[in-house]
Structures are given as C-alpha cells and as structure tokens.
DSSP file (Angstrom, degrees, kcal/mol; ACC not computed):
  #  RESIDUE AA STRUCTURE BP1 BP2  ACC     N-H-->O    O-->H-N    N-H-->O    O-->H-N    TCO  KAPPA ALPHA  PHI   PSI    X-CA   Y-CA   Z-CA
    1    1 A M              0   0    0      0, 0.0     2,-0.3     0, 0.0    12,-0.2   0.000 360.0 360.0 360.0 145.1    0.0   -0.1    0.0
    2    2 A G  E     -A   12   0A   0     10,-2.0    10,-2.8    36,-0.0     2,-0.4  -0.973 360.0-146.2-154.3 165.8    1.3    3.4   -0.8
    3    3 A S  E     -A   11   0A   0     -2,-0.3     8,-0.2     8,-0.2     2,-0.1  -0.972  23.7-116.6-133.3 149.8    0.2    7.0   -1.3
    4    4 A T        -     0   0    0      6,-2.0     5,-0.2    -2,-0.4     2,-0.1  -0.424  52.5 -75.4 -78.8 164.7    1.4    9.7   -3.6
    5    5 A Y  S    S+     0   0    0     -2,-0.1     3,-0.2    50,-0.1    -1,-0.1  -0.310  86.0  15.6 -73.8 135.4    2.9   12.8   -2.0
    6    6 A G  S >  S-     0   0    0      1,-0.2     3,-1.6     2,-0.1    -2,-0.1  -0.157  94.3 -61.9 105.8 167.9    1.0   15.6   -0.3
    7    7 A P  T 3  S+     0   0    0      0, 0.0    -1,-0.2     0, 0.0    -2,-0.0   0.726 131.8  49.8 -66.1 -21.7   -2.5   16.3    1.1
    8    8 A A  T 3  S+     0   0    0     -3,-0.2    44,-0.2     2,-0.1    -2,-0.1   0.142  89.2 126.0-105.4  17.8   -4.1   15.8   -2.2
    9    9 A G    <   -     0   0    0     -3,-1.6     2,-0.3    -5,-0.2    -4,-0.1  -0.095  53.5-127.3 -69.1 169.5   -2.4   12.4   -2.8
   10   10 A I        -     0   0    0     41,-0.0    -6,-2.0    -5,-0.0     2,-0.4  -0.897  10.5-133.3-120.9 154.8   -4.0    9.2   -3.6
   11   11 A T  E     -A    3   0A   0     -2,-0.3     2,-0.4    -8,-0.2    -8,-0.2  -0.898  20.2-176.7-113.8 136.1   -3.7    5.8   -2.0
   12   12 A I  E     -A    2   0A   0    -10,-2.8   -10,-2.0    -2,-0.4     2,-0.5  -0.990  11.3-156.2-135.2 131.8   -3.2    2.6   -3.9
   13   13 A A        +     0   0    0     -2,-0.4     2,-0.4   -12,-0.2    -2,-0.0  -0.903  13.9 177.7-106.1 131.6   -3.0   -1.0   -2.6
   14   14 A V        -     0   0    0     -2,-0.5     2,-0.4     2,-0.0    20,-0.1  -0.997   5.5-171.9-129.1 137.0   -1.1   -3.8   -4.6
   15   15 A R        +     0   0    0     -2,-0.4     2,-0.4     2,-0.1    16,-0.0  -0.994   6.8 175.4-125.1 129.2   -0.8   -7.3   -3.4
   16   16 A I        +     0   0    0     -2,-0.4     2,-0.3     2,-0.1    18,-0.1  -0.984  34.7  72.3-131.6 130.0    1.4   -9.7   -5.3
   17   17 A G  S    S-     0   0    0     -2,-0.4     2,-0.3    16,-0.1     6,-0.1  -0.919  71.7 -71.5 156.6 179.3    2.1  -13.1   -4.0
   18   18 A F    >   -     0   0    0      4,-0.4     3,-0.7    -2,-0.3    -2,-0.1  -0.805  23.7-138.0-106.0 149.5    0.8  -16.6   -3.4
   19   19 A D  T 3  S+     0   0    0     -2,-0.3    -1,-0.1     1,-0.2     0, 0.0   0.499 101.6  58.3 -81.0  -7.1   -1.7  -17.8   -0.7
   20   20 A D  T 3  S-     0   0    0      2,-0.0    -1,-0.2     0, 0.0    -3,-0.0  -0.006 116.3-104.8-117.4  28.9    0.3  -20.9    0.0
   21   21 A D    <   +     0   0    0     -3,-0.7    -2,-0.1     1,-0.2     0, 0.0   0.536  64.5 158.0  64.0  11.5    3.6  -19.2    1.0
   22   22 A R        -     0   0    0      1,-0.1    -4,-0.4     2,-0.1     2,-0.2  -0.290  46.2-101.4 -62.4 158.5    5.5  -20.0   -2.3
   23   23 A S        -     0   0    0      1,-0.1     3,-0.1    -6,-0.1    -1,-0.1  -0.475  11.9-144.6 -74.9 141.8    8.4  -18.0   -3.3
   24   24 A L        -     0   0    0      1,-0.4     2,-0.2     4,-0.3    -1,-0.1   0.694  68.7 -81.3 -79.0 -13.9    8.1  -15.2   -6.0
   25   25 A G  S >  S-     0   0    0      3,-0.3     3,-1.9     0, 0.0    -1,-0.4  -0.618  72.2 -28.5 134.7 171.9   11.6  -16.2   -7.0
   26   26 A A  T 3  S-     0   0    0      1,-0.3     3,-0.1    -2,-0.2     0, 0.0  -0.247 127.8  -3.6 -53.5 122.6   15.1  -15.7   -6.0
   27   27 A G  T 3  S+     0   0    0      1,-0.2    -1,-0.3    -2,-0.0     2,-0.2   0.424 102.4 129.2  76.9  -4.3   15.6  -12.2   -4.3
   28   28 A E    <   +     0   0    0     -3,-1.9    -4,-0.3     4,-0.1     2,-0.3  -0.581  32.1 179.2 -87.6 148.6   12.0  -11.2   -4.8
   29   29 A T     >  -     0   0    0     -2,-0.2     4,-2.4    -5,-0.1     5,-0.3  -0.952  41.7-109.8-141.3 160.6    9.7   -9.9   -2.3
   30   30 A G  H  > S+     0   0    0     -2,-0.3     4,-2.4     1,-0.2     5,-0.1   0.908 120.0  47.5 -58.2 -41.3    6.0   -8.8   -2.4
   31   31 A A  H  > S+     0   0    0      2,-0.2     4,-1.5     1,-0.2    -1,-0.2   0.871 111.0  49.7 -68.9 -35.9    7.1   -5.2   -1.9
   32   32 A R  H  4 S+     0   0    0      2,-0.2    -2,-0.2     1,-0.2    -1,-0.2   0.884 117.1  41.8 -65.4 -37.1    9.9   -5.3   -4.5
   33   33 A V  H  X S+     0   0    0     -4,-2.4     4,-0.7     1,-0.2    -2,-0.2   0.892 115.5  48.5 -75.3 -41.2    7.5   -6.8   -7.1
   34   34 A A  H  X S+     0   0    0     -4,-2.4     4,-2.5    -5,-0.3     3,-0.3   0.736  93.3  76.6 -80.8 -21.5    4.6   -4.6   -6.3
   35   35 A L  H  X S+     0   0    0     -4,-1.5     4,-2.2     1,-0.2    -1,-0.2   0.852  95.9  46.7 -55.5 -42.3    6.5   -1.2   -6.3
   36   36 A P  H  > S+     0   0    0      0, 0.0     4,-2.2     0, 0.0    -1,-0.2   0.839 112.2  51.7 -73.8 -27.0    6.7   -1.0  -10.1
   37   37 A V  H  X S+     0   0    0     -4,-0.7     4,-2.8    -3,-0.3     5,-0.3   0.964 110.6  49.0 -61.9 -55.7    2.9   -1.9  -10.3
   38   38 A F  H  X S+     0   0    0     -4,-2.5     4,-2.5     1,-0.2     5,-0.2   0.902 111.3  49.3 -53.4 -49.2    2.1    0.8   -7.8
   39   39 A K  H  X S+     0   0    0     -4,-2.2     4,-2.7     1,-0.2     5,-0.2   0.950 111.2  49.2 -61.0 -53.0    4.2    3.4   -9.8
   40   40 A E  H  X S+     0   0    0     -4,-2.2     4,-2.3     1,-0.2    -1,-0.2   0.903 110.7  49.3 -54.8 -48.4    2.6    2.5  -13.1
   41   41 A I  H  X S+     0   0    0     -4,-2.8     4,-2.7     2,-0.2    -1,-0.2   0.918 111.8  48.5 -61.0 -44.1   -0.9    2.8  -11.7
   42   42 A A  H  X S+     0   0    0     -4,-2.5     4,-1.8    -5,-0.3     5,-0.3   0.947 111.2  51.9 -69.3 -42.8   -0.1    6.2  -10.1
   43   43 A L  H  X S+     0   0    0     -4,-2.7     4,-2.5     1,-0.2    -1,-0.2   0.892 111.5  44.9 -55.3 -43.0    1.4    7.5  -13.3
   44   44 A R  H  X S+     0   0    0     -4,-2.3     4,-2.6    -5,-0.2    -2,-0.2   0.897 107.6  57.7 -63.9 -42.0   -1.5    6.5  -15.3
   45   45 A V  H  <>S+     0   0    0     -4,-2.7     5,-2.3     1,-0.2     6,-0.6   0.893 116.3  34.9 -56.3 -40.5   -4.0    7.9  -12.9
   46   46 A Y  H ><5S+     0   0    0     -4,-1.8     3,-1.6    -5,-0.2    -2,-0.2   0.891 115.3  56.1 -84.6 -36.7   -2.5   11.4  -13.1
   47   47 A A  H 3<5S+     0   0    0     -4,-2.5    -2,-0.2    -5,-0.3    -1,-0.2   0.874 113.3  41.8 -62.1 -34.6   -1.5   11.1  -16.9
   48   48 A E  T 3<5S-     0   0    0     -4,-2.6    -1,-0.3    -5,-0.1    -2,-0.2   0.207 112.0-125.0 -98.9  15.1   -5.3   10.3  -17.7
   49   49 A K  T < 5 +     0   0    0     -3,-1.6    -3,-0.2     1,-0.1    -4,-0.1   0.834  59.5 148.4  43.3  47.8   -6.4   13.1  -15.2
   50   50 A L  S   <S+     0   0    0     -5,-2.3     2,-0.3    -6,-0.2    -4,-0.1   0.507  73.2  19.6 -81.8 -12.1   -8.6   10.8  -13.2
   51   51 A V  S    S-     0   0    0     -6,-0.6     3,-0.1     1,-0.4   -41,-0.0  -0.826 106.6 -62.9-141.3-178.4   -7.7   13.0  -10.2
   52   52 A G  S    S-     0   0    0     -2,-0.3    -1,-0.4   -44,-0.2    -2,-0.1   0.256  81.7 -46.6 -56.7-171.0   -6.4   16.4   -9.6
   53   53 A P        -     0   0    0      0, 0.0    -1,-0.1     0, 0.0   -45,-0.0  -0.135  69.2 -99.1 -52.2 151.6   -2.9   17.6  -10.8
   54   54 A A        -     0   0    0     -8,-0.1     2,-0.1    -3,-0.1   -45,-0.1  -0.604  42.8-118.1 -72.6 133.5    0.1   15.3  -10.0
   55   55 A P        -     0   0    0      0, 0.0     2,-0.6     0, 0.0   -50,-0.1  -0.417  26.0-104.1 -77.5 157.7    1.9   16.4   -6.9
   56   56 A Q        -     0   0    0     -2,-0.1     3,-0.0   -51,-0.0     0, 0.0  -0.698  36.2-148.9 -79.0 118.3    5.5   17.4   -7.1
   57   57 A F        -     0   0    0     -2,-0.6     2,-0.1     1,-0.1   -53,-0.0  -0.704  27.2-105.5 -89.6 141.2    7.6   14.5   -5.6
   58   58 A P     >  -     0   0    0      0, 0.0     4,-2.0     0, 0.0     3,-0.5  -0.447  27.5-125.0 -60.3 136.6   10.7   15.6   -3.9
   59   59 A A  H  > S+     0   0    0      1,-0.2     4,-2.4     2,-0.2     5,-0.2   0.863 110.3  54.8 -56.6 -36.3   13.6   14.7   -6.3
   60   60 A A  H  > S+     0   0    0      2,-0.2     4,-2.0     1,-0.2    -1,-0.2   0.876 106.8  49.9 -66.1 -36.8   15.3   12.7   -3.4
   61   61 A M  H  > S+     0   0    0     -3,-0.5     4,-2.4     2,-0.2    -2,-0.2   0.965 111.6  48.6 -63.9 -53.3   12.2   10.6   -2.9
   62   62 A E  H  X S+     0   0    0     -4,-2.0     4,-2.1     1,-0.2    -2,-0.2   0.875 112.9  48.0 -58.8 -42.0   12.0    9.8   -6.6
   63   63 A Q  H  X S+     0   0    0     -4,-2.4     4,-3.0    -5,-0.2    -1,-0.2   0.891 107.8  54.2 -62.1 -41.5   15.7    8.8   -6.8
   64   64 A S  H  X S+     0   0    0     -4,-2.0     4,-1.6     1,-0.2    -2,-0.2   0.894 108.3  49.3 -68.0 -37.0   15.4    6.7   -3.8
   65   65 A I  H  X S+     0   0    0     -4,-2.4     4,-2.6     2,-0.2    -1,-0.2   0.943 112.6  48.6 -60.3 -46.4   12.5    4.8   -5.5
   66   66 A D  H  X S+     0   0    0     -4,-2.1     4,-1.9     1,-0.2    -2,-0.2   0.920 110.8  49.7 -60.2 -46.1   14.6    4.4   -8.7
   67   67 A N  H  <>S+     0   0    0     -4,-3.0     5,-1.5     1,-0.2     6,-1.1   0.864 109.8  51.8 -70.6 -24.8   17.7    3.2   -6.7
   68   68 A Y  H ><5S+     0   0    0     -4,-1.6     3,-1.5    -5,-0.2     6,-0.3   0.950 110.2  48.1 -70.2 -46.1   15.6    0.6   -4.9
   69   69 A L  H 3<5S+     0   0    0     -4,-2.6    -1,-0.2     1,-0.3    -2,-0.2   0.827 110.6  51.5 -61.1 -30.8   14.2   -0.7   -8.1
   70   70 A E  T 3<5S-     0   0    0     -4,-1.9    -1,-0.3    -5,-0.2    -2,-0.2   0.494 115.4-118.1 -86.3  -7.6   17.6   -0.9   -9.5
   71   71 A G  T <>5S+     0   0    0     -3,-1.5     4,-2.4    -4,-0.4     5,-0.2   0.392  79.7 120.9  90.1  -0.8   18.8   -2.8   -6.5
   72   72 A S  H  ><S+     0   0    0     -5,-1.5     4,-1.8     2,-0.2    -4,-0.2   0.776  78.9  46.6 -72.7 -23.4   21.4   -0.4   -5.3
   73   73 A V  H  > S+     0   0    0     -6,-1.1     4,-2.4     2,-0.2     5,-0.3   0.936 114.5  47.7 -74.6 -47.4   19.7    0.0   -1.8
   74   74 A V  H  > S+     0   0    0     -7,-0.3     4,-2.0    -6,-0.3    -2,-0.2   0.895 113.9  46.3 -63.4 -39.9   19.3   -3.7   -1.5
   75   75 A K  H  X S+     0   0    0     -4,-2.4     4,-1.9     2,-0.2    -1,-0.2   0.931 111.7  52.8 -63.7 -49.3   22.9   -4.2   -2.5
   76   76 A A  H  < S+     0   0    0     -4,-1.8     4,-0.4     1,-0.2    -2,-0.2   0.896 109.7  46.6 -54.7 -46.8   24.1   -1.5   -0.1
   77   77 A I  H >< S+     0   0    0     -4,-2.4     3,-1.3     1,-0.2    -1,-0.2   0.897 111.9  53.2 -70.8 -38.8   22.2   -3.0    2.9
   78   78 A A  H 3< S+     0   0    0     -4,-2.0    -1,-0.2    -5,-0.3    -2,-0.2   0.839 103.1  57.5 -62.2 -30.9   23.6   -6.5    2.0
   79   79 A Q  T 3<        0   0    0     -4,-1.9    -1,-0.2     1,-0.2    -2,-0.2   0.540 360.0 360.0 -80.3  -7.7   27.1   -5.2    2.0
   80   80 A R    <         0   0    0     -3,-1.3    -1,-0.2    -4,-0.4    -2,-0.1   0.503 360.0 360.0 -73.8 360.0   26.9   -3.9    5.6
C-alpha cells in the first residue's frame, strides 16, 4: 500500500504473492515486485487526469525509489 505525496495524494494498494507461501523467485519480495505496479498505476491515474494534478515529488524521494528498483539500496544493505 502506498500513497502519492501531499495532502491531495491518492492511496493505492497492490498485493502480489501466493496464498500458500510459495516464493516469488530468488531475491523477490512482495514489496519489491509490487512497487513497479504501484508506480505504473499512479502515473496512469495522473496522466489520464482521473484525479487532480500530479503532486510534485521531492527529487530525493523519486531517486530513492529508482535506486531501490535498480537494487542499489538492497545491495548496499547486504554489504553492511
């Protein structure tokens, strides 16, 4: 579950996984797999103007998401 930034933001819930505790694959987690789905839904909602104007995300927040998806945050934590 996640929300877009600011008081006019929207909340989106994405669930990815199996009901019987099977793995999503090596190194995959529900959050890691769901984040790109959340991002795509949020981008489409704002692009199609289904809600008000898109909030301005702080650049550091957007970069943090991109870094996570590229695995650099996961790699940095694993190296500690």
